[in-house]
C-alpha positions in Angstrom: 14.6 -21.6 -3.1 14.4 -22.3 0.6 11.5 -20.3 2.0 13.1 -19.9 5.4 16.1 -18.2 3.9 14.3 -15.5 2.1 14.2 -12.1 4.0 15.4 -9.9 1.1 15.6 -10.1 -2.7 17.9 -8.4 -5.2 15.4 -5.9 -6.6 15.5 -2.4 -8.1 14.2 -1.2 -4.6 15.4 -2.3 -1.2 13.0 -4.6 0.5 12.0 -6.9 3.3 10.2 -10.2 2.7 8.0 -12.4 4.9 6.5 -15.5 3.2 3.5 -17.5 4.3 4.2 -20.4 6.7 3.2 -23.1 4.2 2.4 -23.3 0.5 3.4 -19.7 0.1 3.2 -19.9 -3.8 -0.5 -20.4 -3.5 -1.2 -17.7 -0.9 -2.1 -14.1 -1.5 0.6 -11.5 -1.5 0.7 -7.9 -0.3 3.3 -5.3 -1.4 3.7 -2.4 1.0 4.7 1.2 0.2 5.7 3.4 3.2 5.0 7.1 3.8 7.3 10.1 3.1 10.3 10.2 5.3 9.9 6.6 6.6 11.4 3.3 5.3 10.7 -0.3 4.5 10.6 -1.4 8.2 7.6 0.8 8.9 4.7 -1.0 7.3 6.5 -4.3 7.5 5.4 -4.0 11.2 1.9 -4.9 10.0 3.1 -8.4 8.9 1.9 -10.2 12.1 -1.6 -8.8 11.6 -1.8 -10.5 8.2 -1.0 -13.8 9.9 1.0 -16.7 8.4 -1.3 -17.1 5.4 0.0 -14.0 3.5 3.2 -13.1 1.7 4.2 -9.6 2.8 6.8 -7.7 0.8 7.8 -4.1 1.9 9.5 -1.9 -0.7 11.6 1.2 0.1 11.7 4.4 -1.9 15.0 5.6 -3.3 15.0 9.4 -2.5 16.8 10.0 0.8 15.0 12.6 2.9 16.9 12.1 6.2 18.9 9.4 7.9 17.1 6.1 7.2 14.1 8.2 5.9 13.0 7.9 2.2 10.5 9.4 -0.1 8.8 8.5 -3.4 8.9 12.1 -4.6 9.9 15.5 -3.2 7.1 17.5 -1.7 6.0 21.1 -1.6 5.0 21.5 2.1 2.8 24.5 1.2 0.8 22.4 -1.3 1.3 18.6 -1.1 -1.1 18.1 -4.0 1.4 19.6 -6.5 4.7 17.9 -6.9 7.9 19.9 -7.6 9.2 17.0 -9.7 6.3 14.9 -10.9 8.7 12.8 -13.0 9.9 11.2 -9.7 6.5 9.5 -9.5 6.9 8.0 -13.0 10.4 6.9 -12.0 9.2 5.1 -8.9 6.3 3.6 -10.8 8.8 1.9 -13.0 11.0 0.7 -10.1 8.0 -0.5 -8.2 6.6 -2.4 -11.2 9.9 -4.0 -12.0 10.4 -5.0 -8.3 7.0 -6.6 -8.1 7.4 -8.4 -11.4 10.8 -9.7 -10.4 9.4 -10.8 -7.0 6.5 -12.7 -8.6 8.9 -14.5 -11.0 11.6 -15.4 -8.5 9.2 -16.6 -5.8 6.7 -18.0 -8.3 3.9 -16.2 -6.5 0.2 -16.5 -7.6 -0.3 -13.7 -10.2 -4.0 -13.7 -9.5 -3.5 -12.7 -5.8 -1.2 -9.7 -5.9 -2.3 -6.7 -3.8 -0.8 -3.3 -3.0 -1.1 -1.3 0.2 0.4 2.2 0.8 0.3 4.8 3.6 0.4 8.6 3.0 2.7 9.2 0.0 3.0 5.5 -0.4 -0.8 5.4 -0.7 -0.7 8.0 -3.5 1.9 5.8 -5.3 -0.4 2.8 -4.7 -3.3 4.5 -6.4 -1.1 5.6 -9.3 0.3 2.1 -9.7 -3.2 0.6 -9.6 -4.5 3.0 -12.3 -1.5 2.6 -14.5 -1.0 -1.2 -14.1 -4.4 -2.4 -13.1 -3.8 -5.8 -14.7 -1.1 -6.5 -12.1 -3.2 -6.1 -9.0 -6.2 -7.7 -7.5 -6.7 -4.8 -5.0 -5.2 -1.5 -4.0 -5.4 -0.2 -0.4 -4.7 3.6 0.1 -4.6 4.8 3.7 -4.3 8.6 4.2 -3.4 9.1 0.6 -4.6 11.0 -2.5 -4.2 11.2 -6.3 -1.4 13.7 -7.1 -2.2 16.5 -9.5 0.1 18.2 -12.1 0.6 15.9 -15.1 0.0 12.7 -13.1 -3.8 12.6 -13.8 -3.2 13.6 -17.4 -1.5 10.2 -17.9 -4.6 8.3 -16.7 -7.0 7.1 -19.4 -10.4 7.8 -17.9 -12.4 5.6 -20.3 -10.2 2.5 -19.7 -12.0 -0.5 -18.1 -10.2 -1.7 -15.0 -10.9 -5.0 -13.2 -9.5 -3.9 -9.9 -10.9 -3.1 -6.4 -9.8 0.0 -4.4 -10.0 0.6 -0.6 -9.4 4.1 0.7 -9.3 5.1 4.4 -8.7 8.6 5.8 -8.9 10.3 9.2 -11.4 13.0 9.9 -8.8 14.7 12.0 -5.9 14.3 9.4 -4.1 17.6 9.1 -1.8 16.4 6.4 -4.1 14.7 3.9 -7.2 16.6 4.9 -10.7 15.3 4.3 -11.3 17.7 1.3 -8.1 16.3 -0.3 -9.1 12.7 0.3 -12.7 13.2 -0.8 -11.6 14.9 -4.0 -9.5 11.9 -4.8 -12.5 9.6 -3.9 -14.7 11.6 -6.3 -12.0 11.5 -9.0 -11.7 7.7 -8.8 -15.5 7.4 -8.9 -15.6 9.6 -12.0 -13.4 7.2 -13.9 -15.4 4.2 -13.0 -13.2 2.7 -10.2 -14.8 0.2 -7.9 -14.0 2.0 -4.6 -14.7 1.2 -0.9 -14.2 4.5 1.0 -14.2 4.9 4.8 -13.5 7.7 7.2 -12.2 7.3 10.7 -12.0 9.5 13.8 -8.2 9.8 13.7 -5.3 11.8 12.4 -2.6 11.0 10.0 -2.1 7.4 11.1 -3.7 3.9 10.8 -6.2 3.5 13.7 -7.3 0.1 15.0 -10.7 0.1 13.3 -9.1 1.1 9.9 -6.6 -1.8 10.1 -9.3 -4.3 11.0 -11.5 -3.1 8.1 -8.6 -3.3 5.8 -7.7 -6.8 6.8 -11.2 -8.1 6.5 -11.7 -6.4 3.1 -8.4 -7.9 1.8 -9.2 -11.3 3.0 -12.7 -11.1 1.5 -11.4 -10.0 -1.9 -8.7 -12.6 -2.0 -11.1 -15.4 -1.0 -8.9 -16.1 2.0 -10.6 -17.9 4.9 -8.8 -16.7 8.1 -10.7 -19.2 10.2 -9.3 -22.1 8.3 -5.7 -20.8 8.4 -3.4 -22.6 10.9 -2.3 -19.3 12.4 -5.1 -16.8 12.3 -4.1 -13.2 11.5 -4.0 -11.0 14.6 -6.4 -8.2 15.1 -5.9 -4.8 16.7 -7.2 -5.0 20.3 -7.2 -1.6 21.9 -7.1 -3.2 25.4 -3.9 -5.1 24.8 -1.6 -2.3 23.5 -0.5 -4.7 20.8 0.2 -2.3 18.1 2.6 -2.6 15.1 5.2 0.0 14.3 3.6 2.3 11.8 4.4 5.8 10.6 2.4 8.2 12.8 4.6 11.2 11.9 3.0 14.0 9.9 4.3 12.9 6.5 
């Protein structure tokens, strides 16, 4: 398969694909899950910041919320922690799992370097996928996300040993996923023995520059990826340049 010709794959979920510049089969891979009401183009805007040494695959949810806006599960705006249809999480878990497995097989990606990153509702799905299918992922990054309640936590085996690393980042000014919600999820993950790196940032419901830099450094470290030796170094957020990717900053 010609690397240069790959921009999308035939998967259970719509997707966008960017492969590492060279030897992509040996490089780490990051799968991206967007927020509620957004689409696969959103977090795909982070691709340049990973640099040419990462494979980046952005997946799109299947529930249409608005024109070109999609969700992983319907929400109750009065209480986002309780899902009207929790079975939609299980459905998307299956679709995400099959999409990732198929991508790994078709592109012959390194199974030991598979990572998952989500924002907002996509972060909640990332946590859920990491807990349910921990053997698939090296790391999970959840930005402005939480662990859904209802019967979602009931399906998680608390005593199961999981060889996986989690990174959570949340804004102190976030009015959607507020600090008490994020901290409760942090405490829950700690209670079931998850290895968790948790940071708070002076920001709202978005990905601020320091959070992105922390995320990239953490991912590179846990994937034994030496940015300095990569031919094209990953970009970093520089608040003086205005060089920001397109990310979901809407209250979702």
